[in-house]
Backbone bond lengths (Angstrom), bond angles and torsions (degrees), N, CA, C in turn:
res aa  C-N    CA-C-N  psi(-1)  N-CA   C-N-CA  omega(-1)  CA-C   N-CA-C  phi
1 M - - - 1.464 - - 1.533 110.87 -
2 S 1.350 115.79 -41.81 1.463 119.17 179.31 1.514 110.69 -63.43
3 N 1.349 116.83 -33.50 1.453 120.71 177.50 1.538 110.68 -63.71
4 D 1.329 116.40 -38.83 1.471 120.89 178.70 1.525 110.40 -64.41
5 I 1.318 116.48 -40.79 1.464 120.69 -179.48 1.530 110.76 -67.47
6 I 1.328 115.53 -42.89 1.477 120.05 178.11 1.521 110.57 -64.20
7 S 1.340 115.77 -42.36 1.458 119.60 -178.27 1.531 111.47 -64.91
8 A 1.342 116.45 -33.17 1.476 120.11 177.30 1.530 110.19 -61.24
9 F 1.335 115.23 -46.65 1.468 119.81 -179.45 1.525 110.60 -64.66
10 I 1.338 116.71 -42.67 1.463 120.61 -179.06 1.524 111.31 -66.94
11 L 1.337 116.74 -39.31 1.466 119.66 176.09 1.532 110.43 -59.24
12 G 1.309 116.37 -40.38 1.459 120.11 177.41 1.511 111.92 -66.36
13 L 1.339 116.13 -43.42 1.459 120.24 178.11 1.524 111.79 -56.95
14 I 1.335 115.17 -48.50 1.450 119.06 -177.70 1.516 111.07 -72.54
15 G 1.353 115.72 -37.17 1.461 119.45 179.02 1.514 112.29 -58.35
16 G 1.331 116.77 -34.61 1.452 120.74 178.71 1.508 114.33 -70.62
17 L 1.346 115.22 -12.89 1.461 120.34 -177.97 1.523 113.03 -102.37
18 I 1.329 116.66 -2.33 1.464 119.61 -178.83 1.511 110.25 -70.23
19 P 1.326 117.45 127.31 1.472 118.60 175.33 1.521 110.16 -59.17
20 G 1.294 117.02 129.37 1.453 121.73 -177.89 1.516 109.77 -174.79
21 P 1.333 117.05 -170.98 1.468 120.19 -175.18 1.508 114.69 -60.08
22 V 1.345 118.20 -36.89 1.466 120.47 -177.69 1.533 110.66 -68.09
23 L 1.332 116.44 -49.04 1.469 118.78 179.40 1.527 111.06 -65.64
24 A 1.310 116.47 -39.92 1.461 119.68 179.60 1.523 110.13 -60.22
25 A 1.349 116.29 -45.48 1.451 120.85 178.86 1.529 111.41 -65.34
26 T 1.332 115.44 -40.55 1.471 120.58 179.78 1.527 111.55 -63.30
27 F 1.330 115.89 -47.83 1.462 119.90 178.98 1.522 111.39 -63.03
28 T 1.321 115.64 -39.99 1.465 120.28 178.51 1.524 110.78 -61.87
29 E 1.332 115.65 -44.75 1.460 119.89 -179.41 1.525 110.98 -65.54
30 I 1.321 117.19 -35.25 1.467 120.76 177.61 1.528 110.09 -63.01
31 L 1.339 115.52 -45.08 1.455 119.90 179.81 1.531 111.03 -65.37
32 Q 1.336 116.22 -32.70 1.446 119.95 -176.89 1.524 112.82 -83.26
33 S 1.360 116.09 -44.48 1.474 119.71 -168.65 1.523 114.89 -132.07
34 G 1.335 118.77 -3.91 1.457 121.02 179.50 1.522 113.33 101.31
35 F 1.341 114.74 171.38 1.470 121.63 -174.21 1.522 113.20 -63.87
36 L 1.351 116.96 -46.75 1.469 119.54 -176.44 1.514 112.58 -58.86
37 K 1.304 117.41 -38.76 1.478 120.83 178.83 1.524 111.06 -66.08
38 S 1.326 117.26 -30.32 1.461 121.10 -178.71 1.521 111.69 -70.85
39 M 1.349 117.72 -20.73 1.457 120.76 -179.69 1.522 111.75 -62.36
40 R 1.326 117.61 -29.19 1.457 121.23 177.85 1.527 109.62 -60.88
41 I 1.318 117.17 -43.36 1.468 120.98 179.13 1.511 110.35 -65.80
42 I 1.334 117.10 -43.30 1.473 120.65 -177.43 1.539 110.71 -63.91
43 L 1.312 117.83 -43.79 1.463 120.93 -177.68 1.528 112.43 -68.79
44 W 1.339 116.29 -39.91 1.467 118.95 175.92 1.518 110.39 -65.88
45 A 1.317 116.57 -39.40 1.462 120.72 178.15 1.533 110.41 -62.22
46 L 1.324 117.40 -41.03 1.470 122.01 177.88 1.523 110.33 -59.27
47 L 1.328 116.65 -47.23 1.452 121.04 -179.47 1.517 111.74 -61.48
48 I 1.313 116.81 -46.64 1.465 121.57 -176.69 1.520 111.06 -68.99
49 E 1.334 117.07 -41.39 1.465 119.50 178.49 1.526 111.42 -67.71
50 T 1.322 117.77 -31.18 1.459 120.75 175.18 1.519 110.83 -64.48
51 V 1.335 115.98 -39.96 1.470 120.35 176.27 1.522 110.00 -61.57
52 V 1.333 117.54 -44.58 1.464 122.00 177.50 1.539 110.34 -58.58
53 A 1.329 116.06 -44.80 1.466 121.02 -179.74 1.522 111.43 -62.08
54 L 1.325 116.41 -45.80 1.470 120.44 -178.04 1.527 111.49 -66.73
55 I 1.335 116.86 -41.08 1.466 119.70 177.19 1.520 110.78 -60.65
56 S 1.320 116.02 -45.60 1.476 121.05 179.24 1.511 110.65 -61.22
57 L 1.334 116.85 -44.06 1.468 120.82 -179.04 1.521 112.02 -65.55
58 V 1.337 117.25 -47.16 1.461 120.89 -178.34 1.509 111.55 -62.26
59 I 1.327 117.26 -43.32 1.473 120.22 -178.31 1.532 110.46 -65.38
60 L 1.322 116.91 -48.28 1.462 119.38 -177.85 1.540 111.33 -68.94
61 S 1.317 117.85 -36.75 1.466 120.78 179.56 1.534 111.17 -68.27
62 S 1.330 116.92 -37.13 1.471 120.31 -176.83 1.518 112.20 -68.87
63 L 1.319 117.46 -17.66 1.460 120.67 -179.17 1.531 110.99 -77.02
64 N 1.329 116.97 -13.94 1.482 122.28 179.58 1.535 111.91 51.77
65 L 1.299 115.47 47.10 1.453 120.23 -179.28 1.529 109.70 -79.64
66 P 1.341 117.00 148.25 1.476 119.91 177.41 1.527 111.29 -67.34
67 E 1.322 115.64 161.20 1.467 120.49 -174.60 1.518 112.38 -59.25
68 Y 1.350 117.85 -34.38 1.466 119.01 -174.88 1.538 111.28 -64.07
69 V 1.336 116.75 -26.54 1.463 120.16 177.74 1.538 110.06 -65.00
70 F 1.338 114.94 -41.76 1.457 118.81 179.18 1.516 111.71 -72.18
71 R 1.320 116.57 -28.22 1.460 119.50 174.00 1.529 109.98 -66.17
72 I 1.340 116.16 -39.98 1.473 120.52 177.56 1.528 109.83 -64.78
73 I 1.346 114.70 -44.48 1.469 118.92 178.28 1.523 109.67 -61.83
74 S 1.340 116.64 -37.03 1.462 120.51 179.55 1.533 110.72 -63.99
75 I 1.340 116.28 -35.26 1.458 119.03 177.00 1.525 109.97 -63.81
76 A 1.335 116.00 -41.07 1.470 119.89 174.62 1.519 109.51 -62.54
77 G 1.328 115.98 -38.67 1.453 120.56 178.29 1.531 112.11 -63.08
78 A 1.333 116.40 -35.46 1.467 120.35 177.04 1.523 109.49 -62.55
79 G 1.341 115.68 -38.68 1.463 119.61 177.40 1.519 110.77 -63.90
80 I 1.345 115.92 -39.05 1.463 120.52 178.02 1.535 109.93 -64.34
81 L 1.336 115.46 -41.75 1.466 119.23 179.60 1.529 111.00 -61.66
82 L 1.331 116.52 -41.24 1.452 120.17 177.60 1.521 111.00 -63.40
83 W 1.329 115.30 -41.63 1.473 120.53 179.25 1.535 110.22 -62.47
84 I 1.340 115.82 -43.54 1.480 120.97 177.93 1.540 109.41 -61.77
85 S 1.335 115.19 -43.65 1.460 118.48 -177.26 1.530 111.49 -63.45
86 F 1.328 117.16 -38.31 1.466 120.12 178.28 1.527 109.80 -66.66
87 S 1.344 117.35 -36.81 1.464 121.03 178.49 1.525 109.89 -66.30
88 I 1.346 116.28 -44.10 1.455 120.84 -179.60 1.528 110.55 -65.11
89 W 1.332 115.76 -38.80 1.469 121.38 -178.24 1.533 111.25 -55.62
90 K 1.325 115.74 -32.76 1.473 120.23 -174.79 1.519 113.38 -87.48
91 V 1.345 118.34 -3.57 1.470 120.09 -178.43 1.531 109.84 -66.60
92 K 1.316 115.71 127.89 1.447 120.90 -179.16 1.534 112.77 -120.54
93 K 1.348 116.85 -18.58 1.459 119.07 179.78 1.530 108.64 -158.12
94 I 1.323 115.71 164.41 1.469 121.92 178.10 1.516 106.91 -115.72
95 D 1.321 115.74 117.78 1.466 120.37 179.85 1.523 109.60 -91.58
96 S 1.299 117.22 139.20 1.459 121.27 -176.95 1.534 113.15 -99.82
97 G 1.298 118.65 -20.88 1.454 121.38 178.10 1.526 113.08 71.85
98 E 1.329 117.95 -174.55 1.449 122.83 -179.02 1.523 110.53 -85.56
99 K 1.336 115.00 164.55 1.469 120.56 -179.17 1.523 110.20 -63.45
100 V 1.327 115.17 133.72 1.462 120.46 -177.08 1.519 108.93 -150.79
101 F 1.330 116.59 148.99 1.460 120.85 176.62 1.525 109.02 -96.07
102 F 1.312 117.13 124.68 1.458 122.38 -178.81 1.529 109.62 -96.19
103 S 1.334 115.69 93.51 1.456 120.47 177.09 1.533 108.63 -74.68
104 I 1.334 115.51 165.35 1.473 120.10 179.01 1.520 110.69 -58.60
105 W 1.321 116.35 -42.74 1.465 119.82 -178.61 1.524 111.75 -68.05
106 K 1.323 115.97 -34.05 1.460 119.59 178.54 1.533 109.54 -67.79
107 I 1.327 115.19 -42.09 1.476 119.25 178.14 1.525 110.48 -63.05
108 A 1.343 116.95 -45.31 1.456 121.25 -179.16 1.513 111.52 -62.12
109 T 1.325 116.05 -46.54 1.480 119.88 -179.92 1.513 111.12 -63.05
110 M 1.318 115.84 -42.45 1.458 121.78 -179.53 1.531 111.09 -59.38
111 I 1.343 116.27 -40.81 1.455 120.43 -178.06 1.524 112.08 -77.90
112 L 1.344 116.70 -47.12 1.464 120.85 -177.26 1.517 112.19 -66.23
113 A 1.316 116.53 -26.71 1.474 120.07 179.44 1.524 112.21 -86.00
114 N 1.337 115.79 0.00 1.458 120.52 -179.43 1.520 109.71 -84.39
115 G 1.318 116.01 97.55 1.460 120.97 -178.16 1.518 112.65 -59.18
116 M 1.348 116.47 -31.60 1.455 119.66 179.43 1.518 111.28 -63.09
117 L 1.338 116.64 -35.64 1.476 120.43 178.64 1.534 110.17 -61.45
118 W 1.338 117.13 -50.51 1.470 120.47 179.46 1.523 110.73 -60.60
119 T 1.330 115.65 -42.86 1.469 119.93 179.50 1.509 110.74 -62.64
120 Y 1.321 116.34 -41.51 1.471 121.45 -179.46 1.513 111.02 -59.96
121 W 1.344 117.30 -44.27 1.469 120.39 -179.41 1.523 111.93 -73.29
122 I 1.349 116.62 -44.84 1.463 120.28 -173.95 1.515 112.74 -70.17
123 T 1.335 117.53 -37.61 1.477 119.75 -174.28 1.522 113.64 -99.60
124 I 1.319 118.34 -20.08 1.458 119.96 -174.75 1.531 112.29 -113.51
125 C 1.324 117.10 -57.29 1.467 121.22 -172.29 1.523 114.53 -80.31
126 V 1.332 117.11 -49.04 1.472 119.88 -175.70 1.530 112.79 -63.21
127 P 1.347 119.46 -44.30 1.474 117.31 177.28 1.529 112.77 -58.49
128 R 1.329 117.24 -40.64 1.461 120.63 177.44 1.523 110.83 -64.94
129 A 1.338 115.99 -37.58 1.458 120.62 179.71 1.525 110.84 -64.83
130 I 1.326 116.98 -43.20 1.464 120.87 -179.04 1.535 110.40 -67.81
131 I 1.300 116.74 -36.64 1.475 120.23 177.08 1.532 109.70 -63.97
132 L 1.333 117.41 -40.68 1.470 121.07 178.34 1.514 110.56 -65.99
133 Q 1.340 117.13 -32.69 1.462 121.44 179.92 1.522 110.97 -63.06
134 E 1.332 115.56 -27.64 1.471 120.09 177.12 1.515 111.41 -70.54
135 K 1.339 116.65 -19.80 1.462 120.88 -175.44 1.526 112.16 -96.99
136 I 1.333 117.17 -38.41 1.474 120.64 -179.40 1.518 109.91 -137.33
137 F 1.313 115.89 153.00 1.471 122.39 -178.87 1.527 109.75 -62.93
138 L 1.331 116.00 130.30 1.468 122.88 -178.29 1.525 112.12 58.23
139 G 1.319 115.82 28.47 1.467 120.30 179.78 1.514 112.36 -63.25
140 D 1.351 115.98 -30.90 1.463 119.32 -179.86 1.521 111.24 -65.42
141 Y 1.335 116.79 -43.13 1.466 120.34 179.59 1.536 111.44 -73.14
142 L 1.327 115.89 -31.90 1.465 119.50 174.67 1.526 109.78 -63.61
143 F 1.331 116.01 -43.74 1.466 120.82 -179.71 1.526 110.38 -60.30
144 L 1.343 116.47 -50.10 1.460 120.45 -178.57 1.517 111.65 -63.63
145 S 1.339 116.78 -37.12 1.461 120.52 178.88 1.522 110.98 -63.43
146 L 1.333 115.78 -43.72 1.456 120.06 -179.73 1.527 111.78 -66.55
147 V 1.342 116.34 -37.19 1.469 119.98 175.61 1.526 109.69 -60.11
148 Q 1.329 116.41 -44.80 1.460 120.75 -177.37 1.528 111.70 -69.79
149 V 1.321 117.15 -37.35 1.468 120.07 176.48 1.531 109.88 -63.54
150 G 1.336 115.93 -44.48 1.454 120.18 177.84 1.532 111.09 -61.55
151 W 1.339 115.63 -43.42 1.459 120.88 179.06 1.525 111.39 -60.25
152 L 1.345 116.67 -45.22 1.457 120.96 -178.25 1.533 110.46 -63.89
153 L 1.324 116.43 -46.51 1.465 120.39 -178.42 1.526 111.87 -62.37
154 S 1.328 116.37 -45.30 1.466 118.62 -177.56 1.521 112.00 -71.06
155 T 1.333 117.02 -35.67 1.462 120.01 179.40 1.529 110.48 -66.84
156 I 1.341 116.58 -43.83 1.454 119.80 177.49 1.524 110.21 -64.35
157 A 1.334 116.39 -42.23 1.470 120.56 -178.75 1.532 111.51 -62.32
158 V 1.333 116.14 -46.60 1.461 119.10 -177.96 1.527 110.60 -68.95
159 A 1.329 117.44 -32.74 1.465 121.17 176.86 1.530 109.89 -66.97
160 L 1.331 116.48 -42.91 1.460 120.81 179.28 1.531 110.69 -65.06
161 I 1.321 115.70 -44.61 1.467 119.72 179.03 1.533 110.33 -62.33
162 F 1.333 115.17 -43.31 1.462 119.02 179.98 1.530 110.77 -61.95
163 S 1.326 116.08 -39.77 1.464 119.33 -179.32 1.530 112.43 -67.08
164 Q 1.333 116.35 -30.85 1.468 121.08 -178.24 1.530 112.62 -88.34
165 F 1.329 115.79 -34.36 1.460 119.68 -172.58 1.534 112.50 -127.29
166 R 1.337 116.13 32.72 1.462 117.62 -173.29 1.521 113.34 -62.61
167 K 1.338 117.90 -28.51 1.471 119.09 177.82 1.521 110.91 -67.76
168 L 1.343 115.72 -44.01 1.457 120.15 178.85 1.515 112.04 -65.92
169 L 1.376 115.48 -46.88 1.462 119.86 -175.95 1.520 112.41 -71.55
170 S 1.313 116.98 -17.49 1.459 120.10 176.82 1.525 111.54 -85.55
171 N 1.318 115.66 -2.82 1.464 120.79 177.82 1.528 109.32 -64.28
172 P 1.333 117.42 123.85 1.470 121.57 -178.72 1.532 113.74 -55.64
173 K 1.342 117.05 -22.05 1.470 120.06 -179.27 1.526 111.64 -82.98
174 V 1.328 117.88 -24.00 1.469 121.74 -176.31 1.532 112.18 -91.15
175 I 1.327 117.06 -43.10 1.473 122.66 -176.70 1.531 112.08 -52.99
176 P 1.332 120.19 -49.18 1.483 118.87 -177.84 1.519 113.41 -60.59
177 I 1.334 117.61 -36.65 1.464 121.05 -179.61 1.531 110.76 -66.22
178 I 1.335 116.25 -44.97 1.463 120.68 -178.69 1.526 110.49 -59.81
179 F 1.335 116.65 -47.95 1.455 119.38 -174.91 1.532 112.57 -77.78
180 K 1.306 118.75 -21.30 1.473 120.12 172.41 1.531 109.95 -67.63
181 I 1.317 117.11 -35.99 1.462 121.06 175.62 1.535 110.36 -62.62
182 F 1.362 116.14 -44.46 1.451 120.12 177.16 1.524 110.69 -60.25
183 A 1.320 115.85 -41.67 1.472 121.25 -178.40 1.531 110.93 -62.10
184 L 1.326 116.70 -42.76 1.464 120.73 178.69 1.519 112.41 -62.83
185 I 1.331 116.72 -36.31 1.467 119.95 178.15 1.533 110.09 -65.93
186 F 1.329 117.23 -40.18 1.462 119.92 177.29 1.529 111.19 -65.34
187 I 1.306 117.09 -38.11 1.467 120.61 177.79 1.541 109.16 -61.20
188 Y 1.327 116.14 -40.41 1.460 120.48 178.17 1.523 110.55 -57.75
189 F 1.347 117.20 -47.74 1.455 120.68 -179.26 1.528 111.29 -64.74
190 A 1.308 116.58 -35.79 1.475 120.19 178.49 1.520 110.95 -63.77
191 V 1.313 117.01 -46.34 1.464 122.57 179.63 1.523 110.20 -64.83
192 E 1.341 116.94 -42.31 1.460 121.33 179.26 1.541 110.35 -60.78
193 T 1.328 115.81 -43.83 1.462 120.43 179.25 1.510 111.42 -62.46
194 L 1.329 117.07 -44.30 1.469 121.67 179.68 1.524 110.93 -62.21
195 V 1.323 115.98 -44.43 1.468 120.80 -178.48 1.527 110.88 -62.39
196 K 1.346 116.39 -46.70 1.473 120.93 -179.56 1.533 111.15 -62.83
197 S 1.327 117.32 -40.15 1.458 120.97 179.98 1.533 111.07 -67.82
198 I 1.305 116.72 -41.17 1.465 121.32 178.64 1.527 110.56 -63.42
199 I 1.330 115.92 -44.05 1.477 121.19 178.40 1.539 109.41 -61.46
200 F 1.338 118.24 -41.06 1.454 122.55 180.00 1.534 110.23 -59.69
201 F 1.343 117.38 -46.56 1.463 120.79 -176.96 1.530 111.65 -73.83
202 I 1.320 117.54 -30.67 1.463 120.41 177.37 1.518 110.78 -67.53
203 N 1.347 115.07 -40.51 1.470 119.82 -179.10 1.519 111.51 -78.37
């Protein structure tokens, strides 16, 4: 059970570091207006992603599906994790794009239209949350909360680091190393998920 709780936090930590619309917008805002202004994007993103997580959890939980269904979904989630890790492995630079104003609606649309976000919650996080709920009371909400706390901390941390060391981190020699480490962590979670699911079906 403690491993599930720790993995929830780590999934959030790494999830906050995945190159995507939120980080791209955050880095862009830092370059345009500084770190403090970028917090608006991060906090709105947290709120919207929490809504996505809760919708995914409520829908899947209300179906009252047996545990083996979520184990199967978790296997699909492992495939998604591997796919994400391969994408991260190839990252060589962070592009900031042109100056743009990120309104609340633009942030919301950008996040809600991100199919990877929905896939990440439905196939990776929610099944693990529901499995934890079988072990402890409100374990599903605890799992999602820890993922979001991890996401918030890592997103703020990477934004702060980027704002302080953006010249160094933009170095083509440094970026690939950083994201290869992230990729390896995702591969670990993919393998762990596959092993646990295989053990479940064997037993």
